[in-house]
C-alpha positions, -999 to +999 in steps of 0.1 A: -482+613+381-514+602+399-525+584+367-492+566+365-495+554+401-531+542+395-520+524+363-491+508+381-514+496+408-538+481+384-510+463+365-497+448+397-532+437+407-537+420+373-503+404+374-509+390+409-543+377+398-528+360+368-500+345+388-524+328+412-553+320+388-564+284+392-564+261+362-555+227+348-532+214+321-531+180+303-499+174+284-479+144+271-446+133+288-443+163+311-464+191+326-476+224+311-453+242+286-427+214+290-451+188+276-463+181+241-498+179+226-498+149+201-486+114+203-481+096+169-482+058+168-472+035+139-484+005+158-454-016+149-444-026+184-461-042+215-437-028+240-434+005+258-458+034+263-480+047+236-496+076+255-483+092+287-506+119+299-495+143+327-522+163+346-511+194+364-528+223+382-526+256+399-550+254+428-570+282+445-557+298+477-567+284+511-562+247+503-543+240+535-553+203+542-550+186+508-552+148+510-562+137+475-571+145+439-596+132+414-593+134+376-619+129+349-606+126+313-631+123+286-620+104+254-633+102+219-619+082+190-622+085+153-640+052+148-678+049+149-675+028+180-646+020+203-623-004+186-609-034+206-576-016+212-595+011+232-614-014+253-593-009+284-617-021+311-613-054+329-634-073+304-619-056+273-592-066+248-565-048+267-575-049+303-540-041+318-529-014+294-541+016+314-520+025+344-517+054+368-490+070+388-487+099+413-450+096+418-430+124+402-398+120+422-379+112+390-398+136+367-379+164+350-391+189+376-408+213+352-436+216+378-437+213+416-440+178+430-466+183+457-470+146+465-432+140+471-436+103+463-461+099+491-493+094+470-509+062+459-541+055+440-555+041+408-584+044+384-601+029+354-624+035+325-662+038+321-673+030+285-708+043+293-708+077+277-729+099+254-717+081+222-704+046+213-669+060+204-664+077+238-652+066+272-641+083+304-609+077+324-614+082+361-586+083+387-578+092+423-546+096+442-543+102+480-518+107+507-521+096+544-512+131+556-528+165+553-506+193+539-511+228+525-506+232+487-490+264+473-516+283+451-488+302+433-472+275+413-482+246+389-481+212+406-479+177+391-512+159+399-512+126+381-498+105+352-521+082+332-504+060+307-516+036+279-491+010+267-486-006+233-496-042+243-515-061+215-509-034+189-495-057+162-490-093+152-508-124+165-534-117+191-534-080+185-564-058+191-577-038+161-578+000+163-543+011+174-542+035+145-575+052+154-571+089+162-582+100+197-588+132+217-583+132+255-598+161+275-592+167+312-626+183+318-624+183+356-598+179+384-610+179+420-585+186+448-597+170+480-595+180+517-610+161+546-648+159+547-664+192+557-633+212+550-640+219+514-628+206+480-617+226+449-631+216+415-610+230+387-621+230+351-605+261+336-577+253+311-544+271+315-521+262+285-544+234+274-565+207+290-563+182+262-539+160+242-543+140+210-532+107+196-525+103+159-539+138+153-571+135+172-592+157+148-626+141+150-658+149+131-645+182+119-648+196+154-612+191+165-600+185+200-613+193+226-647+204+211-654+169+200-652+155+235-678+169+260-676+164+297-693+134+312-698+138+350-693+109+373-695+107+411-666+105+437-681+072+449-679+057+413-643+067+411-633+052+445-650+019+436-625+015+407-595+007+428-609-008+460 
């Protein structure tokens, strides 16, 4: 009987630990288990969204004054160097093709909408990486108020989308068919200065998505796309 009671206690402790374990997911179209891993593009249209990545997280306990989040998505393509279609910075071939949203008021509701439509922000890309076929997407979203965030559930954090502009026809940018791997290597949940932020890098279901298969160099995704650290100041400067 005593052994049964001890075992039951251990199982409850493990279950509680798993239920509140912090972690991140990156999926397509929706969060966590409701999302999908791969987007396939035929590159026959210039309208609509080619890639819609949703970042979500279970945060650690004690985050009672959350005001913002930062996301760092490392990307590697199958080309030897980034093709024009993947040049998403202001001086690139498709400068307005990467957008960000923190509004999940019309989302399917598979995860909790912590922001409640009250977050705004932005981001951009940094092509300076450890290889010529890599880039990093950096983003930040913030609210004007401080609120606690439930550590026991998965929350929507951000959406990063890449559209189909200049994929085909006159004026198109070559490289739409290149495979790519996107890895959310780091999510930072921010509180006011001095209170304490939470940096989360542990995957839950998966912290990566692929485009046109995304298997690169025989390593697969996410092994092909190592983390590239950037500072909070560099991220903020992208949307000022």
